[in-house]
VOGU-3710 file (C-alpha; in Angstrom, 3 decimals, decimal comma):
1> mrsslfntgg> 7,538/12,889/5,506  7,766/16,675/5,965  6,170/18,966/8,552  6,410/22,603/9,653  4,869/22,003/13,109  5,916/18,607/14,440  8,605/15,965/13,954  9,681/15,440/10,373  11,198/12,333/8,791  14,727/11,139/8,139
11> ggslqsafvv> 16,180/13,134/11,004  15,567/16,388/9,106  14,664/19,853/10,365  11,184/21,371/10,267  9,838/22,698/7,003  9,396/26,496/6,943  5,793/27,656/7,377  4,018/28,283/4,060  2,489/31,754/3,638  -0,863/31,852/1,825
21> tagssyavav> -2,626/34,793/0,178  -6,323/35,625/0,595  -8,366/34,689/-2,458  -5,723/32,296/-3,764  -6,015/28,591/-4,625  -3,304/25,999/-4,012  -3,088/22,606/-5,698  -2,835/19,570/-3,420  -1,587/16,207/-4,696  -1,721/12,966/-2,718
31> ggggaggtsa> 0,587/10,329/-4,156  -0,388/6,687/-4,434  1,710/3,891/-2,981  4,251/2,291/-5,288  3,552/-1,247/-6,477  5,751/-3,970/-4,990  8,073/-6,120/-7,069  6,816/-9,460/-8,406  8,420/-12,565/-9,878  7,743/-11,125/-13,352
41> vpigliggts> 8,805/-7,547/-12,569  11,241/-7,867/-9,649  11,940/-4,174/-9,089  9,009/-2,379/-7,474  7,881/1,173/-8,156  8,350/4,216/-5,959  5,164/5,800/-4,620  3,773/8,973/-6,117  4,864/12,393/-4,874  2,545/14,281/-2,513
51> sfstittvgg> 2,566/18,064/-2,562  0,995/21,304/-1,383  1,687/24,005/-3,949  5,518/24,079/-4,200  6,160/21,852/-1,153  6,729/18,221/-2,109  7,532/14,926/-0,419  8,540/11,682/-2,072  6,309/8,596/-1,902  7,220/5,439/0,043
61> gpgnnnaltq> 9,560/2,894/-1,530  8,165/-0,608/-2,295  9,522/-3,994/-1,346  11,595/-5,804/-3,973  11,312/-9,452/-4,947  14,957/-10,376/-5,592  18,561/-9,240/-5,165  18,067/-5,858/-6,802  17,441/-2,445/-5,341  15,095/0,287/-6,484
71> gvggsgggna> 15,696/4,034/-6,479  15,162/6,476/-3,643  11,746/6,698/-1,988  10,550/8,775/0,965  11,147/5,601/2,984  13,138/2,852/1,282  11,721/-0,607/0,592  13,479/-3,629/2,091  15,336/-6,029/-0,163  14,517/-9,663/-0,488
81> sgmtpgalgt> 17,665/-11,646/-0,871  21,380/-12,211/-0,975  23,181/-9,608/1,174  22,048/-6,788/-1,095  21,206/-3,430/0,538  17,651/-2,137/0,593  16,640/1,018/-1,238  17,699/4,369/0,127  15,388/6,910/1,725  15,304/10,637/0,962
91> agegfaggeg> 17,314/12,918/3,244  14,981/14,795/5,579  12,057/12,476/4,788  12,823/8,814/5,527  15,513/6,194/6,085  16,803/3,289/4,017  15,380/-0,222/3,864  17,190/-3,202/5,349  19,478/-5,687/3,646  18,316/-9,149/2,651
101> hrsagqngsg> 20,113/-12,248/3,960  20,575/-15,579/2,221  21,687/-18,723/4,032  21,634/-22,320/2,762  19,354/-21,327/-0,091  16,862/-19,628/2,217  16,127/-15,913/2,494  15,285/-13,312/5,085  14,109/-10,029/3,558  15,125/-6,643/4,889
111> ggggagavga> 12,518/-4,454/6,530  11,281/-1,307/4,829  12,755/1,988/6,012  10,678/4,321/8,151  10,621/8,050/8,721  12,165/7,495/12,152  14,689/4,682/11,591  16,253/2,358/9,015  14,721/-1,049/8,342  16,407/-3,982/10,068
121> ngtsgrngga> 18,369/-6,512/8,014  17,170/-10,038/7,375  18,844/-12,602/9,622  20,809/-15,819/9,206  17,831/-17,640/10,733  15,919/-16,888/7,503  13,744/-14,368/9,298  12,655/-11,028/7,884  13,925/-7,775/9,372  11,581/-5,440/11,220
131> ggvgvsnsms> 10,369/-2,308/9,475  11,809/1,012/10,574  9,629/2,949/12,982  7,601/5,867/11,665  7,409/9,339/13,185  4,477/10,332/15,381  2,970/13,790/15,286  -0,374/15,415/16,066  -0,878/17,404/12,874  -4,273/15,749/12,363
141> gsavfyaggg> -5,415/16,661/15,879  -4,367/13,353/17,443  -1,097/11,445/17,586  -0,553/9,316/14,468  2,536/7,464/13,234  3,445/8,302/9,649  5,811/6,660/7,168  6,590/3,434/9,017  8,477/0,705/7,158  6,941/-2,633/6,235
151> ggggnssgav> 8,357/-5,762/7,865  10,457/-8,127/5,760  9,240/-11,581/4,784  11,355/-14,703/5,251  11,397/-18,438/4,646  11,087/-19,006/8,403  9,002/-16,030/9,497  7,961/-12,535/8,552  8,694/-9,512/10,717  6,568/-6,810/12,261
161> ggnggggntp> 6,206/-3,564/10,346  7,247/-0,298/11,950  3,787/1,261/11,833  3,579/0,028/8,240  2,910/-3,354/6,636  3,903/-6,718/8,100  5,918/-9,319/6,230  3,898/-12,285/4,953  2,745/-13,682/1,605  2,685/-11,417/-0,291
171> ggngtvntgg> 4,946/-8,892/1,454  3,093/-6,488/3,727  1,876/-3,183/2,328  2,589/0,205/3,849  -0,395/1,722/5,662  -2,746/3,780/3,466  -2,423/7,569/3,819  0,755/7,389/5,898  3,482/6,992/3,251  4,874/3,807/4,813
181> ggagrnlgpa> 7,418/1,660/2,947  6,365/-1,766/1,651  7,873/-5,010/2,922  10,417/-7,088/1,038  9,703/-10,714/0,200  11,867/-13,815/-0,270  12,491/-15,265/-3,721  9,582/-17,110/-5,271  6,164/-16,306/-6,685  5,133/-13,949/-3,865
191> sggnggsgiv> 5,162/-10,189/-4,418  6,908/-7,492/-2,444  4,611/-5,151/-0,538  3,235/-1,914/-1,930  4,183/1,429/-0,474  1,483/3,308/1,442  -0,283/6,261/-0,171  0,372/9,762/1,095  -1,572/12,423/2,965  -1,505/16,232/3,080
201> ivsyvggqka> -2,618/18,119/6,205  -2,957/21,900/6,487  -3,334/23,411/9,958  -3,701/27,029/11,123  -4,742/28,934/14,244  -8,294/30,262/14,477  -11,638/29,565/12,835  -12,130/28,278/9,309  -10,526/30,534/6,715  -10,317/28,154/3,768
211> tggtittsgt> -12,015/25,325/1,884  -10,720/21,958/0,700  -10,185/18,519/2,172  -11,923/17,210/5,281  -12,204/20,077/7,774  -11,919/19,484/11,528  -10,802/21,421/14,584  -8,458/20,636/17,458  -8,133/23,145/20,272  -7,520/26,546/18,682
221> rtihtftasg> -6,549/25,125/15,288  -8,517/24,418/12,098  -7,292/21,382/10,145  -7,773/20,467/6,480  -6,937/16,814/5,727  -6,464/15,633/2,144  -6,458/11,867/1,555  -6,921/12,436/-2,174  -5,766/15,201/-4,497  -7,756/18,449/-4,445
231> tfvytg> -7,535/22,224/-4,019  -7,003/24,376/-0,918  -8,674/27,806/-1,291  -7,737/30,451/1,267  -10,571/32,942/1,714  -8,861/34,976/4,439
//
């Protein structure tokens, strides 16, 4: 998660404001959530990258279905088993997923990482770890949590997601259009959770000066919200 106005993810600093030119068009991409791991394909996929022109942010990491880790996502997916660390997050965007725990043949999956905190580890009681909390900001005109981690599943109980998916069967998915990490899942036929899809929000002071996305206002600001890929055209 990256922002030039409000809190950003992973403990990072604010993104520099982007300067637009009158009469110019800027490509906007909204990444899809990465598919969670399954019994057949245990390593899940990282979510698609979201971008505004040259500014990019990595998609949420998915939950994994066994004692393997996936590569870096905006927020890391939790791992499912065996004292193996969850996937890393991207510096300045999100934190790592939690570690899975295995005890007496039973598993507690790690929680997915969030933009605001790491995912909790699975416990010896075969419970899933809680998802890392997301980061709240008001870029859309109201306070919304973005990039929360999914809760980890477990043989005893699943855990609550940090403003993302909850752990159950299959593992909980990250929330759509927030970039949340998917939940891990214990070994077996159930799938790990999918990462949440992204969102791109453009905000500026004054009346409407551009087209593209869903256009709203909040106070003195005009807001363009993209929940799918498109084009931002600045008319000046």
